[in-house]
C-alpha positions in Angstrom: 0.0 0.0 0.0 1.3 3.5 -0.9 0.6 6.5 1.4 -0.4 9.5 -0.7 -1.9 12.9 -0.3 -4.2 14.9 -2.6 -2.3 17.6 -4.4 -4.1 20.2 -6.5 -1.0 21.3 -8.3 1.3 24.3 -8.6 -0.8 27.5 -8.7 -3.8 25.7 -7.3 -2.7 24.3 -3.9 -1.4 26.2 -0.9 0.6 23.1 0.0 3.8 22.5 -1.9 5.3 19.2 -3.0 8.3 19.9 -0.8 5.9 20.1 2.2 4.1 16.9 1.2 7.5 15.2 0.9 8.1 16.0 4.6 5.1 14.0 5.8 6.4 10.7 7.2 5.4 7.8 5.1 4.0 9.8 2.2 5.6 8.7 -1.1 3.1 9.9 -3.7 0.3 12.3 -4.7 -3.1 12.0 -6.3 -3.4 14.9 -8.7 -4.7 16.1 -12.1 -4.2 18.8 -14.7 -6.3 21.7 -13.5 -5.5 23.9 -16.5 -7.6 21.6 -18.7 -11.4 22.0 -19.3 -13.8 19.1 -19.1 -13.7 17.3 -22.4 -10.4 18.8 -23.5 -7.7 16.3 -24.7 -4.8 16.3 -22.3 -1.5 17.0 -24.1 1.2 14.4 -23.6 3.8 17.1 -22.8 1.5 18.5 -20.0 1.1 15.1 -18.5 4.9 14.5 -18.6 5.6 18.0 -17.2 3.3 17.3 -14.2 4.8 13.9 -13.6 8.3 15.3 -13.9 7.5 18.1 -11.4 6.2 15.5 -8.9 9.1 13.1 -9.4 11.6 16.0 -9.1 10.2 16.5 -5.6 10.9 12.9 -4.7 7.3 11.7 -5.0 5.3 9.6 -7.5 2.1 10.3 -9.2 0.0 7.5 -7.7 -3.1 8.4 -9.6 -5.3 11.0 -11.3 -8.5 12.5 -9.8 -10.0 13.0 -12.2 -10.2 13.4 -16.0 -13.2 15.6 -16.0 -16.0 14.3 -18.2 -17.8 16.8 -20.4 -21.5 17.3 -19.8 -22.2 16.2 -23.4 -21.2 12.7 -22.4 -23.2 12.8 -19.2 -26.4 13.9 -21.0 -25.9 12.0 -24.3 -25.7 15.1 -26.5 -25.1 14.5 -30.3 -21.6 16.0 -29.9 -20.6 13.5 -27.2 -18.5 11.3 -29.6 -15.9 14.0 -29.8 -15.6 14.2 -26.0 -15.6 10.4 -25.7 -12.7 10.2 -28.2 -10.8 12.9 -26.2 -11.4 11.0 -23.0 -10.2 7.7 -24.4 -7.1 9.4 -25.9 -6.4 11.1 -22.6 -6.5 7.8 -20.7 -4.2 6.3 -23.3 -1.7 9.1 -22.8 -1.8 8.7 -19.1 -1.0 5.0 -19.6 1.8 5.9 -21.9 3.2 8.0 -19.1 2.9 5.0 -16.8 0.1 6.5 -14.7 -2.2 3.6 -14.1 -4.8 4.8 -11.7 -7.6 7.2 -12.7 -10.5 8.0 -10.2 -13.6 8.2 -12.3 -16.1 10.9 -11.7 -19.4 10.8 -13.5 -21.3 13.2 -11.3 -24.0 15.0 -13.2 -23.7 18.7 -13.7 -21.4 19.5 -10.8 -18.0 17.8 -10.5 -18.3 18.2 -6.7 -20.3 20.0 -4.2 -19.3 20.9 -0.6 -21.2 23.0 1.9 -18.0 24.2 3.6 -14.4 24.3 2.2 -12.8 24.9 5.6 -15.0 23.4 8.4 -13.2 23.8 11.7 -12.6 20.6 13.6 -12.2 20.3 17.4 -8.4 19.9 17.0 -8.1 23.2 15.0 -7.7 21.5 11.6 -10.0 22.3 8.7 -11.7 19.8 6.4 -14.0 19.9 3.3 -17.5 19.2 4.5 -20.9 18.3 3.1 -24.2 19.0 4.8 -27.4 18.5 2.8 -29.4 20.9 5.0 -27.0 23.7 4.1 -26.9 22.8 0.4 -30.7 22.8 0.3 -30.7 26.4 1.5 -28.2 27.7 -1.1 -29.6 29.6 -4.0 -27.8 28.1 -7.1 -27.2 31.6 -8.4 -25.4 32.4 -5.2 -23.5 29.1 -4.8 -20.1 30.4 -5.6 -20.2 33.4 -3.4 -21.8 31.4 -0.5 -19.1 28.7 -0.7 -16.3 31.3 -1.1 -17.4 33.1 2.0 -16.9 29.9 4.0 -13.6 28.8 2.4 -11.1 30.5 4.7 -9.3 31.7 1.5 -9.0 28.1 0.2 -9.7 27.7 -3.5 -10.9 24.4 -4.8 -10.3 24.1 -8.6 -13.3 23.2 -10.7 
C-alpha cells in the first residue's frame, strides 16, 4: 500500500510538493491537470511535465483524480462522440506516461459540491464538509459566493 496525499497542483494548492514530501510515510500524490477544461484532450507534454514536477520533488504520481467528463457525455448530446474520443485518448496518454490509476467521476452537472471548504474541527484542523441541509438552503445563483465566504481563503479548482 502506498501512502499518498491529494495535491491540487502548482498554482492551485497552498501546500507544496516539498511540504508533502516532509510528511512521514507519504511517497506519492493523487493529482490532475487543473488547467484543462472538461472534455479537453490532455497533451502528452503537459502530463509529462506534471509527472516530472512530482518526481523531481521525490514523490510519485500515484493516480489522477479526475479526468473531468464533459457534460455532453453525461447527458448524451449529439456532440458526445468528440468528447468520448478525447477521454479515451487522454486515458491512453496517461497509460503511456505509466500513470495507471484514474479515479472516475461521472457526477451529473457539478463535479463536486461541498457546503464548507474549511470546516473547523475540534483539534483546530479544517476539512472539506458536506451538509445536505446547508446545500438545500443555497440559491444556485449564489452558490459560488456562498461557498467562497466559508472557504477561509481556500480555492478548490473546478
